[in-house]
N, C-alpha and C positions, 0 to 999 in steps of 0.2 A: 547642294540642293538635297532635299531631305527626300527619303523613298516613301512615296505616297501613292494608295491605291488610285488609279487612273492617270497618273502622270507617265510621260514618254520620256525615256533616256537612252543615252548610247552606251553600250557595253561591249565587251570584247568576249568572245566564246572561248572558254577555257577546258572545256571537255565535251565529248559527245558520248551518248549511250544510246541502246536501241529504243529507249522510252522518250529521249529528249536530248536537249543540249544545256549545258551550264553556262551561264553568262556572268562574268564579273562586273558589277555595277560600280558607279561612284561610292566613295566612302568605303572602298574594300569589300562590300557585301556581295554575295553571290546568290543568284536565283536560277530556276529552271524553267526553260522553254519546253513544255510537253510537245510531244510529237504531233498532236492535233493542232496545236498553236503555231507551227512553223511556217505553213503555207495555206492559202486558199484551195490549192490542188492537193490531191492525195499524195501523202508521203509514206513510202514503203521503207525507206532508209533515211534516216537524218543526215547521214554523210553525204547523201546526194545533193542536198541543198545548203549545207554548212560545213566549214571547216574549223579546226582550232586556229585561233588567231583572227577570225573575221571580226570586223567591227559591225555591229548591228544595232538598230534602233528597236527598242523593245517597249511594250506597254505595262506598267505593273498592274496585274489583274487582281492579285490579292496578297496581303502581308498577314500570315498566320500568327496566331498567339504563340507558336513555338519559334518564331522568327524564319520560318520558311517563306520564301518569295516566289509566287506563281508569276510567270512572264509570258507575253505573247508578242510574236513578230506579225502574226497574220493580222492581228488587230490594228497594226500600224499601217497597213496597206489597204488601198482601195480594192473593194470586192471586184472581181471580174463580171462583165455583164452577163447577164443570164440570157440563154439563148431565147430567141422568139419562136413563136409558132412557125413561121415561115422557115427559119434555118434550123429547126430541130428536125430530125430524121422521122420519116412518117412510118408508122407500122401499118401492115396491111390489116384492114376491117374484117372480121369474119363475116361471111356472107349469112343473111338473116333469111330464115325460110319463112314463106309466108304462112301465116298461121290463121286457121279457120277458128272462129270462136268455139269452144268446147264448153260444153255444160259440165257442172260439178259432177253429175253422174257419169258422164263420158270418162272424165279424168278418173274416178275411182275405179271403173270397170277396167281402164287400161292398166291401173296400177295393180288390181287384184289379178288380172292375167299375166302380167309380167312376174309378179310374186309367186304365183303358182308354178310358172315355168321354172323359176330358180330354185324353188323348193324340190321339184320333180328331178332336175338335174343333180341336185345336192343328194338327194336320197339315192339316185342311181349311183353315183360315184361311191358312196358310203357302203351300200350293200354289195358292191362289186369288190371292195377291199375286204369285207368280212368274209365273204365265199372264198377268197383266193388265200387269205391268211390263215385259215382254219387249222388242217391238220398237217401231218407229215412229221418225220423224225427229224431231229436236230443233231445228229452226231454222226460218228462214222458208222457206215453200214458193213462193215466187214464181219 
């Protein structure tokens, strides 16, 4: 059987790295199953899902011009069912405050008031630092 993109073949895991697993294919060729293509679930360690010597069914994702073969185990398996709205955990909804319709002028006035308060606070803090950090000797007073 020729190695063609899209075909499914059985191979044997020959090596495991932190980024994937090498699988020996028919005709003595070797391909790589990237860690993202090992399972539908999150894979932290490839060795948690595969061991050297395992027989696996893989899908040939890509055969590069340089001869590298990209494989996927995940694409040979059915995807797990997606959680429905009823089974998904519910997040508490933030309470909405009743808003009275405000005119543009009201919003601008509120913005200006808030802005002036912030500037006043900032000026007070800055002036206080200037007054405290002014004079004084910086050495030994002996």
